[in-house]
N, C-alpha and C positions, 0 to 999 in steps of 0.2 A: 504494500500500500504506500502511496505517496504521502509523505508527512509534510513537506514544504517544497516550494519552488522559489528560487532566487535568480535574479538577473544581476550579474556583476560585470562592470566594464573592465577593459584591459588595464586600467590604472588601479584596480582593486576596490573601487567604490561600489557598494551595493546600491543599485538604482531601483530595485523592486524586491519586495518580499511578499510571498503569498502563502501564509500559513494554512495548512489543510488539516494536519493531525497534531500530534503532541510535541513534535520537535521544536525547540526554542533555542535561539542563540542570538547573541548581540550581532546585529547586522553589520556594523562597521568593522568589528573584529573579524567576522566571517569573511567579508570581502578582502580584507588585508591578508588573512590567512591563505585564502585561495590564490590571491595575486602572488604571494611569496612562494607558494608551492609551484605555481605555473612558471614563474621566473627561474626558479632553481632547476626544474625539470627541463626547461628549454635550454638552459646553459649546459646541463649535463648530457642530455640525450638529443636535443634539438626538437623535441616533441612536447605537446601539452599532456598533462595528466588527464585521464578520462574517467578514472574511478578511484575512490578512496573508501576505506571503512573506518568508522569512528564509533567506538563502543557498540551500541545496538543499532547503528544506522549505516546504510550504504549510500554513498554520495556519488552521483553520476553527473559528469560534466561534459557538456558539448558546446562547441562554438557555433553560434547562430547569428547571422547578420554581423553586428559589430560588438556583440556581448557574449558572455558565457551564460548559458542556460544550465542551472544547477538544480537537480532534483534530489531530494532527500527521501530515502525509502527505508522501510524496515530492513534489517540486516539480511533476512532470509528471502527477500522478495526476488523471485527468479525472473520476473519480468521487468526489473528496474531499468535495464539498458533500453529495452524495447519501448517502455513508457516514456523515457526521456526523448528518444527518437521521435515517437509519435507526437509529443507535445511540440517538439522543435518543428516538425513538418506542419502541424496545425497553425503555428505562429509565424512561419517563414515569411520574411518580408515586412514584418510589423514590429520586430524587436530592435529598438535602437537606443540611442542615448536619452531620448525623452520618453518617459513612461507616464501615461495618463491613467485615470480611473478605468477608462475603457480597456486599456492594455491589461490591467490587473484582472478585470472581469473576463477578458478573453483567455488569459492564462489559466484562471480558475476553471473556466468551462472546458478548455482543452485538457486539463488534468483530469477532470471528471469524465470527459468523453473517452480519453485514453484508458483510464482504469476500467470503465464500463465495457469497452471493447475487449480488453484483455480478460476480464471476468467471463464474458460471454464465450470467448474462444476457449478458455480453460474448461468451462462447463460442457461445451460441445465436445471437446476432446475427451473429457472424462466419460461422457455418455457413450461415445464411440468405442472407447477402450473397454468399458463395462459390457457393451453389447458384444464385442469380439470375444471377451472372456466367457460370456454366456453361450457362445457358439461352440466352444471347445468341449 
């Protein structure tokens, strides 16, 4: 399950925070932390960090438009990366340095839509697998 969604610019400033679940963190510190991790990773490997684990949470990071889209998930969320990608696709072309109430609403709706789609897909797959087990 998605706990929160953050938009962080390349300078490490958190420009939007969309709490959905229980995850809470100081937005300014989080943006700085993410920026420091990304700068270190770029210097060492030439690549951005795309995933982190922090206690009971899984952090998925993608670059979309001119900002980092960060989704916070439960640690055992098997669909975390796919949910981040889905939200990124749903918001493509609209995430920039200026965030409005409409942008926040869109992110919240995209997160809900992505989670709902994943839940339906998992339910369908479970039914199909259960049906195949019944056939044997």
